[in-house]
N, C-alpha and C positions, 0 to 999 in steps of 0.2 A: 644110741642111737640119736639122744640129744642134741650130744655132742658134735655128730654125722650133719642132722640137721643145721644147728647152730651153724655148723663150717658154712652148708653148702646157700644158708641163706646171706650168710657174710660174703662170701664171693657173688653170689645174685647181685647183691646190693651196690659190692664195689663194683662190679661192671657194668650196671646200670650209670654206677655214676663217673669211672672211666668213660662208657659211651656218649654218655652224655655232655660231658668236657670238652670230648674227642669233638662233638657235631659242634658246641660252640666257637671252637677253639678254628674248624672249618667256615663258620660263618662268617669269621673275624679275622682268617687267617690275612697275614699281609698287609702291610701299608705306603706297598711300591708298586707301580707296575711299568712296564715299558709297550708303548707301543709302538707299530712302525707302522707308515703308508707310503705311497708314491704320489704324489705330486706334482703343483705349478706355486708359482709364489700366492695367489688367491686360496685355492686348499690348504695350505700351509700356514697362510694366516688364520681362515678362520677354523683349522683345526685344532692349533695350538691354541685360540683363545676359547672353545670348547673343552678341550683339555683340564683351562683354570678355570674354567664353572665347575666342573666336574670334583676337582679339588676343595674349589670352596663350600660346595656341599657336605666336603666330605673330610672337614678337619682330621690333618696329620694324614691323610693319604698323600704321595706325588707321583706324580704321571711322565715320567720321562719320556720325549716324546722323539721320534728317528724319523725323518723324512728323506728322499733320493729321488731323480729321476726315474722312469722304470725300467730301463734296462739295467744301472747302479743299483738301484730297489732290490732285484733278482739276486745279483751278484753278491749284493750285501746278504740276504736272505742267505743263500747258498755256502756263505763262510760260515756263517753264526750257524746255519743246521749242524752241520758238519761237527765243526766245535761243541754242538749240544747249548749252543748258547742263545736260542731263538728268543724273542720279544714275547710277550705275553699275550697281547691282542697283537695279532695282522691284517693288514688288506690284502684280500687276496683276490685274485680272477682267474676267471674259466679256463686261461691258458694253463696255468699252472697248479689249482686245483686238487687234480684229478692222483697229479705226482705227488703232491705232499699229504695226500690221504694214502694214498697204498705205501708211504714211510709211515705210518702211525704218528705224523707227526701233529694233527687236529682233534681236538676233543667233541665225543658229542654232547652238542647242545641240548638237546633236544630234556635230557634227567635236571639240567639247570633252570629247563625253564619250567621241569614239573615241581620243581621244588621252590619257585616263584623269583627264584633271581633274575630271570630275563621274562617279560610280559610280553606272552604272544597272541593276547585278545582279539588288536585289531589288525590283524593279520590271515591272511586267507591262505590257506591250502599251496593253490595255488601260484602264489607272490612267493613263498616260503620253497618251491619244486625246484629251483635250481640251483637250493645250498644243500642239496639231499643226494648222500651216494651210500646205496648198498644199504638204503634204510636207516642211514645216521645223517642228522641233522647236523652237517662240518660247518655251513656258514649259511651267517646273515644277511641278506640282498643290503646294501647300504643305500639302495637309489635304483630305477630304472632308466633303462637310456636306449638311444637306437645310435645306428651308424650313419652318418648322412656329409653334408659336405657346406662346409661352411665357403662364403663366398664373398667377395669384394663388393659392394653394393654403387659405390661410386666410379669402378673402371667398368662394371654392366652398364651404367648410365652416360660414362663418357662413348662410351662403344656403339649407344644405341642396340643392346641387346636387351630384350625380355624375354624369361623361364619361367614356363611351366612347370614346378618340377612334380606334379603328377602327372604329368604323361612323357617327358621327357624319354629319350632313348641315347644307345651311346654314338649311334649316330648324330644326335640333334648337338653331342657333347665336344664331337670333334666339329662341325660346323660352328659354333659358336667361339673355339678356343681357335681356330683362324681368323672367324671375324674380328674379337677382340684383343689379337695380336696384330692382324693390319690396321685397325683404328686405334691401337694405345701402345704398341710396344711392348705389352706386359703379357707375360709367359703364362704357361699352364704348368701344373703341379706334375710331374712325373709319377706314378702307380710303380715306388720302388721301393719305399721303405720298409723293413721288415717289421716294423709295428705296427703297417695300414695293409699290405697287398693281400695279405692271407684275409681280410675282411674285405677285400672286394673278391678276389676268387670266393668266399662262401657267397655271396649275396649274388653272384652270374650263379654257381651252380644250382643254388635252390632253386632257382625259378627254372629248372630242370627236372624237380621232382628228387633230385640229390642232396648231400649234404657234406660239408666240407670234408668230413669223420667217416669212417663206419662204425653200424651202430658198435660192436664190438671194440672199435676201438683201436686194429690190427691193422690200418689200411684206409687212404684217401676215400672218400665214399663217393666219390666219383671216377672211381678206377675205369668203369668199364662202360661211362657214362659218354659215347662220344658228340654227345651233342652239347653237353657242358665244355666238354674238354676244344670245342671248335669255338664257343663264345668267349675263352679265356684266352685263345688264340687270337681271336677277333681283335678283342679288347687291347693285345700287347701291338696288335698290327696296326692296328690306330694308334696309339702313345709313337710307334715308332713313323710314322707319316708325319707326325705332328713336327720329330724331332729333325726329321727331313727338311720340312719346310720353316725350321727356327721358331715355329712355334712353343717346344716344350724347352722346359729349363733342366739346364745341367744334372741325368742322373746321378753323376757322382757327386754330385752335393747335397740333392735330393737325399741319396742313401744313407748319409751321415747322420750317425745315434747320438743322442745325450743333448740335443741343443735344450737351451731354456726357450721358453716362446718368444720373448723377444728377439730370439737370435735366428728364427727359425723363418726361411722365405718370402713366404707370404706376410709376416710383419713388416721384413722389410720393404715388402710393396712389388716384389719381384716375380709374382704372380697372382694373378684373381683368384683363387680356388685352393682351399687348402683341405685332408681326409682327417675326417678325424669326427668321438664320439659325441653326444647332444651334451652329456654333460662337460662338454671342456669347450663349449663353445663361447659361456661369456668369460675366459680366460683368454683364449684365441682374441677376441675380438679386444679386450683391453692391453694386451700384447702388439697388436696390429694399429693401435691409436683410434681406428675408426669405426664406422659400421660396418656390421656385417651381417648377408641374411645366412637362412639356413635351410638349406634343399634337401629336400627326399633324393636317393643313390639314384642315377640312371640305371635304365633296367635294359635289358637286351632287343624286347623288341612291346614296349608300351607295358604300362602299369597295370598287370593283370593275373592272375591268380596261376599256377603257383606264385606269390611271391618271394621275393630276392630276403627283403626286408624283416627284420623282426627288432619285438621287443626285448630287451636282455638286462640281467644284473648290473649297474656299471661296473659294481665291486661288492665288495664281501667283508664281511667280518669273520674273523675264525679267532678261537683261541686254541694256545700251540698244547700239546701233552706233554713238556716241559717247564711247562710254566708251572711253581711252588704257589701259588696266588689266583687258582684260577675261580674261586668263588668272588674274588675281588674282581677280576676278571669280569666274570658273566654282568656283575654289577653296572662295570663301565660302558661293556656294550649295551645294555639295557637304557642307559643313559643315553649312549651314542645314538639309539634308534627310537629313540621312543620319548623323548623328552621334549618337551615345546620348548623351552627355553635353548634348550643346546642347539634343536634346529632350526631357531629361530636365528643363531650364531652362523648355522653353516647354510642354509638359507638353501635346501639343492646344489649346491655343488657339484655333489657326487652322482646328478638325477634326482627325478621324482621322486619322492620318499614312498613309500607302499603301505606304511600304517597309516589305518584312512583318518585317524585323528590329526596326525601331521600333517598328511598334504592336507586337508581341508583348512587348516591352519593356516602355512605356509603360501596355500593358495590365493588368498586376500593380502599376503602382507608382503610378496615379494617385490623387485622393482619389473620395471618395464620390461627387462633384457631377461629377469628367469619367466616373468609371465608370460614372453614370447616363448620359451622353451615348454612350459605346460602347455602352451596352444600347440606348438608342436606336435606334440606329444598326440595331442588329440587328432589333429589332422592327419599324420601318419597310421592312424591307427586302424582306418579300412586298407591300407596296403600292407599288410605287416602279416605272415603265419609264422606258427607255433616255433619256436625256437626247438635246436637239436641241443641232445646233453652233451653237459659241458666237455670239454676240449679233453682228448687222452694224456699221458703221460707222454713227453716226448715233442710236445707240440713246440716248446721253444725252441729244441735243436732244430725242430724242420724248419722253423724259421729261418734261422740263422743261414743254414743249407740252402731254403729255398731261395732265399734272400742274395745269395751269391751268386748261385744261376740266374737271376732274374736281373741282374747288373750288368751280368756277359751280354744277355740279348738285348737291352737298352744300348751299350755298346757296340751293338753291333758284333759281338764275338760268336753268335749261335744266334740261329733261327728261332723263332717262336715255337714251330711245331719241335725242335730238341727241347727247346725249355719244357715246352709240357711232359715230353715222355721223360725226360731226367727228373725232374719236379715229381713225378707220381711213385718212377722207380725208386730215387733216393731216399722219398719220403715214407715209401712201403718196406725202404729193408729195416729205417729207424724204427717204427709203428710195429713191426715181427719180431724185434728182438726178444 
């Protein structure tokens, strides 16, 4: 019996030592990370500087950075996912987060936070809500932003146009576009790029109590909403009238993807406006080399409830399930979202930070351009309504398919009515698979 008890004691001690050693290895595992994001020159420069600061704070750790434009980024991740070689930390987007989660490619960050590797004490539950799916915290927002329109201030001044973006409608937009073209010869940017038009449609249908996608993700959320469909047709027909008048920029060129910001039509001075997220505005302004204002998007019938605009996570940080250095990855994410010095480098380029201590620190430190965006978020707040759930898997494919249909419509090959009908049927076919 004594020998038996001694053996049990030895095994228990050995197991305890092994468990402790195993936990220690997990806490210290890895000194190498891969971190990937999509971006622009401004974001790339600041993000790389932030990762170098993390390395300085963690001697012996190396962070390999991988970046690309938005479309190229998702192609890159798709290839890496197929090879089982995803980076440890990836920047995520609402358009793709569901499909990566459904494929079990993202880690639940809540246990890592419970272990103290990610500090969420300065975050509200609401600010984390957009990163939760099926009661799992699979992504942490890197900032909040909203959808709007960048406008060349000088072009509007030359045209004698003054816009109140808290009240303007699509009817006003058409009138201003014609006035600007007649006075300056500068054209209007078409809503045709597959990175943009779905956000425009979303803004429109939300004004009729609908959503871009249904709650179950199996169809478009405005499939049976005839008012929303009519409003989309009206905006498309408005663009066709501008094209007939010569005031609309070439839809085929506007639909080209993968351009850097300096090569975009608005940066080249060919159009007076551009559609982008608020966190991208500084980069677009820098590319244009001249002052740009940022406007609340036009509404269908004036800015009244329900509002089309909403505040959303600009991007997310996620840790991949294939990462062999998940604890180190968690510490990196924690640095990314919470470290004051790191965020002074980033300077809210990905949107207004959500943790209160970071937001309060940056509000008094950002330059005039960033302060402008802080103020813009305050301005648009009364004209927003709650965001809808993350986009379902297949959203990216829908953008590609519908983008081709929309370009056909803008080139006069099909009517706006045929476009809306085919858009709904094609999208619903993809979502119902």
